[in-house]
N, C-alpha and C positions, 0 to 999 in steps of 0.2 A: 735921093735915097742915101747917098753917102753922108750927107749932113745929118740925116736922122740917125743913121748908125753911129756917127761920131758923137752925137748928143747922148744917145743911149749908153755908149761906152763910157763917156765922161761921168754920167750920172751913176752908173754901176760902179765905176772906179771910186767915186766919192763915197758911195754906200758901203763898199767893201772896206775902204779906209776907215770909215767911221765905226765899223764893227770890229776893227782890229783890237784884240784884247791886250790888257796891260800885262807887264812883267815886273817882277820885283826881285831884288837881290839884297840880302841882309848879311852884313859883316859884323860878327859879334865877339866880344870878349866874354868868356864863359868860366864860371866857377862851378864846383861840384861838391855836393853834400852827400856822403855815403850812407847806405843803409844795409842791414842784413849782413851777409857774409863779407861783403865789401867793407862794411864798417868794422867787422871783426879783424880783417886783415890790416886795414889802415883807417883808423877812426878820424883822422884829421881831414878837415875841409881842404879841397884843392883850389888854389888860386891861379893855377897854370892851365890855361885852356883857351880854345877859340872854337867858333863854329861858323860855317858859311851855308846859307840856304838860298835856293832859287825857286821862284814860283811863277807859274803862268796862269793867268786868270781865265777860267772857262766862262764865268759870268762876272758881274760886278762884284759879287761877294764870295764866290767859290773859286779856289785856286788849287792847283796840283803842282808838285815839284819834287825836289830832292835836297838832301842836306848831308853835310860832312862835318865832323867835329873831331876834337882831340882834347883829352884831359890827362894830366900826369899828377900822380900822388906819391908822396914820400913820407916815411916815418922811421925815426931812429929810436930803438929801444936799448937802454943801458943793460948791462949784464943781467940776463934772465934765462930761465930754463923753459923749454917748450917741446912739445911732441910734433913732429913733422913727417911728411911722406917724401922720401927722396928715392928716385929710381924705383918706385913701387914698394919700397920698404919703409916701415914706420920706425923712426929713430927719435931719441931724446937728445937735444943739443942745448948746451949752455954757452952763453957768450953775448956780446953785443949783436943786436940784429939791425939790419938795414933792409927796409921793405920798400919796394917800388911797384907801382901799377900804372900802366899806360892803357888807355881805352880810346879806340877810334870807331865811333858809330858812323855807318853809311846807310841812309834810309831814303825810301820814297815816301812822300807824305801828302796829305791833303789838309787844307785849311779853310775854315769858314769865317768870314768877317761879318760882324754884326751891324756895321754901318757901311754906307757907300764910300767910294774912294775919295770923294771931295769933302768928307766930313772932317771936323777939327780933331777928332779922336777916332782911332781905328782899332777897337778891341777884336781879338780873334781867338779861336780854339781850333785844335787840329790833332792829328795823330800820324805818327810815322811808323812804318814797318820795314824791316830790313835786316841788317846784320851788324855785328860789332866784332872788330878785331881787338883782342886784349892780350896783354902780357903781364904776368906777375913774376916778381923776382924777390927772393929772400936770400940774403947774404949773411952768413955767420962765420967769421974768420975766413978760412980758405974754402969753406963749403958754400955751394950755390945750388938753390932749388929754383927752377924756372919752368913756367908753363905758359904757352901761348897758343892762340888759335882763333877760330871763328865761332861765333854764337848767334843764334837767332835772337832778334830783339824787336821790341816795340816801344813806342814813346808817345804818350798823350802830352799835350802842351796847351798852355794858355799864354796870352800876351797882349800887348797893346803897342800900336805905333802912333807916335805923336809927330805929325807932319810939321816941318819947319817951312816947307814950300810945297809946290805942286809935285816936286820930284824927290825931295830929300826929307828924311825924318829920323826920329829916335825910336829904336826898337827895344822894348823891355819885355822879357818873357821868362817863363819857368817851364821846364820839361822834365817829367819823370821817366827815366829810362830803365827798362828791365831787360836783362839778357839772360837767357836760360842756360843752365849748367851744360857744358859741352867742352870737348877737347881738353879734358883734364882741368878745366877752369871752373870755379864755383859760380853760382848764380850771382850776377852783378846787378846792383840796384843803386841808383843815385838820383838826386834832384839837381838838374843843371839850371843855373841861374845866369841869364845872359843879358847883356846890355850892348847895343851897337848901333851902327849906321844902317838905315834902310833907304835903298835907292829904287825908285819906281819910274818906269817909262812906258 
């Protein structure tokens, strides 16, 4: 009887082990192309950013996880005149402008892969929902206008992983991020373009 129980235990153990789902970690360099109000504030593309995302596979093709990112933008405008809101008052200011934007999205997301994990190319699509912490800074001479806070955000994405081996590959993707107006911050929209290392185990 003990031998039978032992055999059943081993078989069940092997069965459970074979059903263990894969996990994936992507470490990405990330660029940002601004749109809308974000483009009006800083029109330049940002080349300073990164993102990290982790996913757990519920099935061979469906994964859930979380992501964290950061992008920083900067723009210098030579002597110019503009209308701004500072401390609730609208003012007209002339001078050199230094504009800064930091965006940190934190999201839960789901991804669907269109091929199985052992394919030579792994295209995917997904969507993230969560929050974004953002800070805008406008400096004109000794004057400073700053807004920071949290915004609700969502981010559909597409991408592809090109495996180098069973465990490591190249991740290339694009993610459209939309953060709703909140905390004194405008609506933020950008296209995140990422390239990085994908690790699967």
